[in-house]
C-alpha positions as CSV (number, residue, x, y, z in Angstrom):
1,X,-49.1,139.9,258.4
2,X,-51.3,140.4,261.4
3,X,-52.2,144.5,262.3
4,X,-53.4,144.8,265.7
5,X,-55.7,148.0,266.3
6,X,-54.4,148.8,269.6
7,X,-56.1,151.9,270.6
8,X,-57.4,155.5,269.7
9,X,-55.7,158.1,271.3
10,X,-58.0,161.5,270.4
11,X,-61.3,162.0,268.7
12,X,-60.2,162.8,265.3
13,X,-58.9,158.3,265.6
14,X,-55.0,159.4,266.0
15,X,-54.1,155.7,266.9
16,X,-51.5,152.8,268.0
17,X,-51.1,150.0,265.8
18,X,-48.5,146.9,265.6
19,X,-48.2,144.6,263.1
20,X,-46.5,141.6,262.6
21,X,-44.9,139.2,259.6
22,X,-43.6,139.9,256.5
23,X,-44.5,143.3,255.7
24,X,-42.9,146.0,253.6
25,X,-41.6,148.5,254.6
26,X,-39.8,151.8,253.1
27,X,-36.9,153.4,255.5
28,X,-37.9,157.1,253.2
29,X,-39.3,159.0,250.3
30,X,-37.2,157.5,247.5
31,X,-35.9,154.2,249.2
32,X,-32.4,155.2,249.8
33,X,-31.9,153.3,252.4
34,X,-33.5,150.7,252.4
35,X,-36.1,148.8,251.3
36,X,-37.5,145.6,251.5
37,X,-40.5,143.1,252.4
38,X,-38.9,141.5,255.3
39,X,-39.8,139.7,258.5
40,X,-40.2,141.2,261.8
41,X,-42.5,143.0,264.6
42,X,-44.0,147.1,264.2
43,X,-45.4,149.6,266.1
44,X,-46.7,152.4,264.6
45,X,-49.5,155.6,264.9
46,X,-50.2,158.8,263.9
47,X,-50.9,162.1,266.3
48,X,-51.6,165.2,266.3
49,X,-54.4,165.2,263.8
50,X,-52.2,162.7,261.5
51,X,-49.8,165.2,261.4
52,X,-47.2,163.4,262.7
53,X,-46.9,159.4,262.0
54,X,-44.0,157.4,263.8
55,X,-42.9,153.6,263.7
56,X,-40.2,151.6,265.8
57,X,-40.1,148.5,264.8
58,X,-37.6,145.2,264.4
59,X,-36.6,143.4,261.1
60,X,-34.9,140.5,260.2
61,X,-34.4,140.2,256.7
62,X,-34.8,137.4,254.4
63,X,-33.3,135.5,251.6
64,X,-34.3,136.5,247.8
65,X,-35.2,134.6,244.8
66,X,-31.7,133.7,242.9
67,X,-33.9,134.5,239.6
68,X,-37.3,136.6,240.4
69,X,-36.0,138.4,243.6
70,X,-39.2,137.4,245.9
71,X,-38.1,136.6,249.0
72,X,-37.6,132.6,249.6
73,X,-39.4,131.1,252.2
74,X,-37.3,127.5,251.2
75,X,-34.1,129.3,252.9
76,X,-33.9,130.4,256.8
77,X,-34.5,133.7,257.9
78,X,-30.9,135.5,257.6
79,X,-29.0,136.7,260.7
80,X,-28.9,140.6,259.4
81,X,-31.1,142.5,262.3
82,X,-32.5,146.0,262.0
83,X,-33.6,148.0,264.8
84,X,-35.9,151.1,262.8
85,X,-37.6,154.4,264.4
86,X,-38.9,156.7,261.9
87,X,-41.1,159.7,262.5
88,X,-42.5,162.3,259.8
89,X,-43.9,165.7,260.3
90,X,-46.2,166.8,257.5
91,X,-46.3,170.8,256.6
92,X,-42.4,171.0,258.4
93,X,-40.5,173.5,258.0
94,X,-43.7,175.0,256.0
95,X,-47.1,174.2,254.4
96,X,-47.2,171.5,252.0
97,X,-43.6,169.7,252.9
98,X,-43.0,166.7,255.2
99,X,-40.0,165.8,257.5
100,X,-38.7,162.9,258.1
101,X,-36.1,161.6,261.0
102,X,-34.9,157.8,261.0
103,X,-32.6,156.0,262.8
104,X,-31.8,152.6,261.8
105,X,-29.2,150.1,263.6
106,X,-28.0,147.1,261.4
107,X,-26.2,144.4,263.2
108,X,-24.8,141.7,260.8
109,X,-23.4,138.8,261.7
110,X,-23.3,136.4,258.8
111,X,-19.6,136.1,259.2
112,X,-18.9,132.0,258.9
113,X,-21.6,131.0,256.5
114,X,-21.0,131.2,252.6
115,X,-23.9,132.2,251.0
116,X,-24.5,130.6,247.3
117,X,-27.6,131.6,244.8
118,X,-29.5,128.8,243.2
119,X,-27.0,129.5,240.4
120,X,-24.1,128.7,241.9
121,X,-23.0,132.1,243.0
122,X,-21.0,133.3,245.8
123,X,-23.0,136.2,247.1
124,X,-21.9,136.5,250.5
125,X,-19.5,137.1,252.1
126,X,-18.9,139.6,248.6
127,X,-16.4,138.6,245.7
128,X,-14.2,141.1,246.0
129,X,-10.4,141.7,248.0
130,X,-9.9,139.7,251.2
131,X,-13.2,137.0,250.6
132,X,-13.8,135.8,254.4
133,X,-17.0,136.3,255.9
134,X,-17.6,139.3,258.3
135,X,-19.3,140.8,260.8
136,X,-20.5,144.6,260.5
137,X,-22.4,146.9,262.6
138,X,-23.8,150.4,261.3
139,X,-26.0,153.2,262.9
140,X,-27.5,155.4,259.9
141,X,-28.7,158.7,260.9
142,X,-31.1,160.4,258.2
143,X,-32.4,163.7,257.2
144,X,-35.2,163.4,254.4
145,X,-37.9,166.0,253.3
146,X,-41.0,165.4,250.6
147,X,-43.2,168.3,248.6
148,X,-43.2,171.6,248.1
149,X,-41.5,175.4,249.1
150,X,-43.8,177.4,247.0
151,X,-43.8,176.1,242.9
152,X,-40.7,174.4,243.5
153,X,-41.2,170.5,244.8
154,X,-38.3,169.5,246.6
155,X,-37.2,165.7,247.8
156,X,-34.2,165.7,249.4
157,X,-31.9,162.8,251.5
158,X,-28.8,163.2,254.3
159,X,-27.7,160.0,256.4
160,X,-24.7,160.1,258.1
161,X,-23.5,155.7,258.2
162,X,-21.3,154.9,262.1
163,X,-20.0,151.6,262.8
164,X,-17.5,149.4,262.6
165,X,-15.9,146.0,260.2
166,X,-14.6,143.3,262.0
167,X,-13.3,142.5,258.8
168,X,-13.2,144.8,255.9
169,X,-12.9,143.2,252.8
170,X,-10.6,145.5,250.7
171,X,-8.6,146.7,253.8
172,X,-8.2,143.4,254.7
173,X,-8.4,144.4,258.8
174,X,-10.7,145.5,261.2
175,X,-12.2,149.2,260.1
176,X,-14.0,152.2,261.1
177,X,-17.2,152.7,259.6
178,X,-17.2,156.8,258.8
179,X,-19.4,157.8,256.0
180,X,-22.5,159.3,254.5
181,X,-24.9,160.5,250.9
182,X,-26.5,163.5,250.6
183,X,-29.4,163.6,247.3
184,X,-32.3,165.4,246.2
185,X,-34.2,166.8,243.6
186,X,-35.7,170.1,242.3
187,X,-38.4,170.7,240.3
188,X,-40.5,173.6,239.3
189,X,-44.2,173.0,238.9
190,X,-45.1,173.0,235.4
191,X,-47.4,176.7,234.1
192,X,-51.0,175.5,233.0
193,X,-53.8,177.7,231.5
194,X,-57.0,178.8,232.9
195,X,-60.0,180.9,231.9
196,X,-61.0,183.8,233.6
197,X,-64.0,185.2,231.3
198,X,-63.0,185.6,228.2
199,X,-59.4,186.4,228.9
200,X,-57.1,182.8,229.3
201,X,-55.0,183.9,232.0
202,X,-51.2,181.5,233.2
203,X,-51.6,180.2,236.7
204,X,-48.8,178.2,238.5
């Protein structure tokens, strides 16, 4: 990829940059929704002394090598389009916790094109139900968080998926997509020991 620094917007070096090419991208802290190395263009930057970060991007997905899982540049770019907008706010709602909101709109136009991997297995469309190619459009709305509330470490994700599938392989007809996911990890910090004078004192 090529990365171009566009400008600084404050004395604290808050900035705007643009990156064009094949680049890693993770839609959230745990990669629940999208984690890949697609090709695309991404405008990103920070504000408020790095308390606020943002991404605006357009990506096209690449085919993967069957056995290594790496991008296969010998194959055409997939007709799978992603439009991404997200923002991270540090120390919100409390100090030590980062909240992220994200919107991803996925337009898949791969109907009419069967894809077989190098081992000869059909990859798209999925071998389930009515095995006919189909297009779909889905918008994902997400609210994610990572950090701690006092001694409690919390990572959380909440997503809603809204869209349409032109011909769902199981229903064998056009379907409206209404789906969601809620996930979280909650851990307490382990106690440790420290010396205060000649006494041993427990702390979190």
